[in-house]
N, C-alpha and C positions, 0 to 999 in steps of 0.2 A: 699671171698678171696681164691685164688687157693693155695692148699697145695702141695708143690713140694718135701716134705720129702719122702724118701723111708722107708716104715714102714713094720714091721713084724706083719701081721694081720691087724685088723681094728683099726682105730684111735678112741679110747674110752675116750679121754679127754672130760670132761664136762665143757662147757663155759656158765657161768650164768651172765645175765645182769638184774639188778633191776633198773627200770627207773620210776621216779616219777615226774610229772609236776603239777604245780599249776597255775590256772588262777584266777586273783583277779579282782573284779568289785565293783563299787559303785551303790547300788540300794536304792533310797532315802526313800521309804516308805515300810511298811510291805507288802503291796500289790505288789509293784515292786520287793521285795525280793522273794516272792512266784512265781512271773512271771519269774524272772531270773532262779530260780531253775527249773521251768517247761521248760524253753527255753533250758538250757543246757542238761536237761534230755532227751529232744527230739532230740537235735543236736547230742548227743552222746549216743543214745540208743543202745541196744545190736546188732541191725542190722548194724548200722554205724560202731561200733567198730569192729565188725566181718569183715566188708569190709576192714578196715584199717589193721587189723592183718593178713588178707589173703594176702594183698599186701606185707606186711612186710615179711611174710613167703616166698613168691616168690622171694623177693629181696635178701634174705640171702641164696637162693639156696636149700630150703627145700621143702618137699611135705606135704600137709595136709592129715592126716589119718582120723581124726574125729574132729567135732566141737560141743561144748555144749555152749549155750548162754542163758541168763536170764535177764529180766527186773524186777526191784523190786518196791514194793509199801512201802513208798510213793515216793522214788526216788532211782536212781542208776542203774547200769547195770554191767553185767559180761559176759566174754566169755573165754572159755578154749579150746585150740587146742592141740591135739596130732600131732606131726610132725615127719618126717623122714629125715635123711640125704639123699642127692641125690645119684646118681649111683656111685658105686665103680667099677673101671675097672682094673683088675689085669693084670700082665705082658703078659699073654697069649692072651689077647684081648677079652675074654669072658665077657659078661656084667652081673653083679650081682647087684640086687637092695636090699639094706639093709633097712628093716623097723624097726625103733627103737621106742619103746614106752617110752624110757627114755628122749625123747626130747619133750618139750612142750612150749606153750605160754599161759599166763593168763593175763587178763586185768580186772580191776575193777574201777568204777567211784564213786566219793563221792562229791556231791554238798552239800554246807552248807552255813550259814550266821551268822554273829555276831549279838547277840540280841540287841545291843545298838548302834553300830557305823555305821550301814547301809553298812558295808563291807561284800560282799559275796565272797566265794571261791569255786572253782571247782578243785578237785584233781583227777588225773588219775594215777593208779599204774599199771605198766606193768612189767611182769617177763618173760624172755625168757631164757630157758635152752636148750642148744644144745649138742648133743653127736656126735662126728665125726669131719670132717674138717671144717664144716660151723661155722661161728661166728656171733652173733647178732650185733656186733659193726658196721657192714657195713650198717646198716639201721638207724643209729642215726639221720642223717640229716632229713630223711623222718619222723621219729617219732616227732622230734622237730617241723617240719613244719605242722604236722597233727593236732596239738592242739595249742591253744593260750598259749604259754609257757612263763610265767613270771618268775617262779622259777623252776629250774630243779635239781634234785639230781639223781646221777647214781652210782651204785656199780657194778663192774665187777670182776669176779673171775674165775680162771681156776683151776679145781680140777682133781685129779687122775693122771694117767700117761699112756703113750703108749710106744712102743718100736721100735727102728730102726732095721735094718736088722742084726745088730750085737748083738741084745738083750739088748742094753743100754736103760735105762729108759729116756723118754723125758717128762718133767713135763709141758712144754708149746711148742706150735708148730708155734708161730708167734711172731714177734717183737712188743713190746708195751712198751712205757715209761709213757703214760698217756692216759686216755679215750679221751682227747682232740685231740690226734693224728688222730682220726677217725671222727672229726667234721670239716666241711668246715670252712675255714678262715673267710668267709663273715658272717657266723653264729656266730662264736666266737667274732667277733667285736661288736656284739650287746649286749654282756653279760660281766659282771665281773665273772671270774671263779677261783675256788680254788680247789687244789688237795690235797688229803691225800692218799699216795700210800705205800704199804708194798710189796716191790719187792721180798723179800725172800719167801713170801707166795703167790705170784701171785695174790695179791689183790689190786684193784684200785678204788678210790673214787673221784668223781668230783661233785661239785655243782656250779650252775650258776644262776646269778641274772641279770635280764634285766636292761640295763643302762638307756635308755631314756623312758620317760613316756609321751605319748600324751594323755592328760586327756580325750578328747572326746572318745577315744577307750575304756575307763574304765567306762563310764557313761551308765547305762542301762536305756533306755527310757527317757533320759534327754539330752537336748541340752546345750553344754557348754556355748554358747552365752547368755543363759538365766540366768546364774549365775553371781553374782557380783564378782569382782576380789578377795576379801577377802575370799569368799566362795570357789572359785576355789583353792586358796592356802590351805585352811583347808582340803579340800577333797584330794588334791594331797599329802599333808603331811600324812594324815591318810592311804592312799594307800601305800605310801612308807614305813611307819612304819610297816604295816601289812606284806609287802614283806620282809623287813629286818628281822622281827621276824621268819618268816617261813624259810628264808635262814639260819638264825643263829641256828634255832632249840631250841629257848628259848624265854621267855617273856622279851624282852629288855625294853619296855616302860610301862609295866603294862596295865591297862585298859585305861589309858589316860583320857583326858578331852573332847575329840571330841565326839560329838553325831550327829546322822544323821539329 
């Protein structure tokens, strides 16, 4: 997003986005569950998530200063980026590049499965903190599309202040009523979305739950045509319950009676 404000000095507002996605899957047997964990662990290893975050950094107009990445045993991966705002061009036309170690991107993955219901989940936590005119909100559609996003929770906050040429404090430098403002309409149509915003504190929270569930897309190494109708209904119900509980942030149904 282009910043057209005339400022005194550098824009030192900090814009922080916490982005969490969950992918839910049915893996019938203990062996299938382990294979699912291994699959997502390979699909989203540290090299892959580094590639995704590198592209994200380019999209928001930042430069990568350094990268640290790690794969974990038995599962999971992490990547951390130090990034910089792009070029600042003062009125005189001389080009000054500001390298800021206060801007960063971190990503962590967490594959896991339920011990009884054959439901497996894969969670990705992404945190982007930028200092300057860039904002991580411009890359939301890319992030959602980079993962199988069944449930998404997002927190965005603007901290600190910068000053205009008259010395007046500016506590935010862009218009925002909701995080949803920065998500494509076609993407939003696929989800139920809820907002909790505190405008006085420049704090915005949005969570999203996928609307339609195509069962075949949620079966790991299982063909939906091999399952009788009643079994399909049971699995679909279990998947929806798992998603609703994650979306709600609490145990709505308890352990339930469904078993794998």
